[in-house]
C-alpha positions as CSV (number, residue, x, y, z in Angstrom):
1,X,-145.9,106.0,-30.6
2,X,-142.8,106.9,-28.5
3,X,-143.1,103.6,-26.5
4,X,-143.0,101.6,-29.7
5,X,-139.8,103.3,-30.8
6,X,-138.2,102.6,-27.4
7,X,-139.1,99.0,-27.6
8,X,-137.7,98.6,-31.1
9,X,-134.4,100.2,-30.1
10,X,-134.1,98.1,-27.0
11,X,-134.7,94.9,-29.0
12,X,-132.1,95.9,-31.6
13,X,-129.6,96.6,-28.9
14,X,-130.3,93.4,-27.2
15,X,-129.7,91.3,-30.3
16,X,-126.4,93.0,-31.2
17,X,-124.5,91.7,-28.2
18,X,-122.8,95.0,-27.8
19,X,-121.2,94.9,-31.3
20,X,-120.3,91.2,-31.4
21,X,-121.9,89.0,-34.0
22,X,-122.0,85.2,-33.8
23,X,-120.8,83.9,-37.2
24,X,-121.1,80.2,-36.4
25,X,-121.2,77.6,-33.7
26,X,-120.3,73.9,-33.7
27,X,-120.3,71.1,-31.1
28,X,-117.2,68.8,-31.5
29,X,-117.4,65.3,-30.2
30,X,-114.8,63.6,-32.4
31,X,-112.6,61.6,-30.1
32,X,-109.4,62.8,-31.9
33,X,-110.0,66.3,-30.6
34,X,-112.0,65.7,-27.3
35,X,-110.4,62.7,-25.7
36,X,-108.4,63.2,-22.5
37,X,-107.1,59.9,-21.1
38,X,-110.1,57.4,-21.7
39,X,-112.7,60.1,-21.5
40,X,-114.5,62.3,-24.1
41,X,-115.0,65.9,-23.1
42,X,-117.2,67.7,-25.7
43,X,-116.1,71.1,-27.0
44,X,-118.2,73.9,-28.4
45,X,-116.4,76.3,-30.9
46,X,-118.0,79.6,-31.7
47,X,-116.8,82.1,-34.4
48,X,-117.4,85.7,-33.5
49,X,-116.9,89.0,-35.3
50,X,-116.6,92.5,-33.9
51,X,-119.0,94.6,-35.9
52,X,-118.5,97.8,-33.7
53,X,-116.0,100.5,-34.2
54,X,-114.2,99.9,-30.8
55,X,-112.0,97.0,-29.5
56,X,-113.9,94.4,-27.6
57,X,-113.0,91.6,-25.1
58,X,-115.2,88.6,-25.5
59,X,-115.9,85.3,-23.7
60,X,-118.8,83.0,-23.1
61,X,-120.0,80.4,-20.6
62,X,-121.5,77.0,-21.7
63,X,-123.2,74.1,-20.3
64,X,-122.8,70.6,-21.8
65,X,-125.4,67.9,-21.7
66,X,-125.2,64.1,-22.4
67,X,-128.5,62.5,-23.2
68,X,-130.3,65.6,-22.0
69,X,-128.7,65.6,-18.6
70,X,-126.1,68.2,-17.4
71,X,-122.7,66.9,-17.9
72,X,-120.4,69.8,-17.2
73,X,-119.5,73.4,-18.0
74,X,-116.8,75.8,-18.9
75,X,-116.0,79.4,-19.8
76,X,-114.0,80.3,-22.9
77,X,-110.8,82.3,-22.6
78,X,-111.2,85.9,-23.4
79,X,-110.1,87.1,-26.8
80,X,-109.6,90.8,-27.8
81,X,-111.0,91.8,-31.1
82,X,-110.2,95.0,-33.0
83,X,-113.1,96.5,-35.1
84,X,-113.8,94.0,-38.0
85,X,-111.8,91.2,-36.5
86,X,-113.1,87.6,-36.2
87,X,-111.9,84.9,-33.9
88,X,-112.8,81.4,-32.7
89,X,-113.5,80.8,-29.0
90,X,-114.0,77.4,-27.5
91,X,-115.1,75.9,-24.3
92,X,-114.6,72.3,-23.2
93,X,-116.8,70.4,-20.7
94,X,-115.0,69.8,-17.4
95,X,-116.6,66.4,-17.1
96,X,-116.8,63.5,-19.6
97,X,-117.8,60.0,-20.3
98,X,-115.6,57.0,-21.4
99,X,-114.9,57.5,-25.0
100,X,-116.3,54.1,-26.1
101,X,-119.7,54.7,-24.5
102,X,-122.5,56.2,-26.7
103,X,-124.2,59.4,-25.7
104,X,-126.1,62.2,-27.4
105,X,-124.2,65.3,-26.6
106,X,-125.5,68.9,-26.8
107,X,-124.7,72.3,-25.3
108,X,-126.2,75.7,-24.4
109,X,-124.4,78.9,-24.2
110,X,-125.6,80.4,-20.9
111,X,-123.9,83.8,-20.8
112,X,-121.9,86.1,-23.0
113,X,-119.1,88.5,-21.6
114,X,-118.5,91.5,-23.9
115,X,-116.4,94.5,-22.7
116,X,-115.2,97.6,-24.4
């Protein structure tokens, strides 16, 4: 019985991301926002909320893929959130393809950084 309670508590803590809730995520590939020179560098935008009662510093790392192959990576700049605050964080691939070429872009958030 005690073991079951510990497992439930551990799962609950693991899903909370230390008081940070992910409100939404979006991959941006619109050339208006993602083009640098003649290349398209996809961006992931994540909206987060501090659900704890302490101030948090938050960032994440992401990998970007084109046609299922690793394209590039980036880490979002840190943002400081007071209790109840929401913010948008973004990361942009460090590599891109010519903007007129057609690719299926995707991303994966590989690591979260949350500090009190």
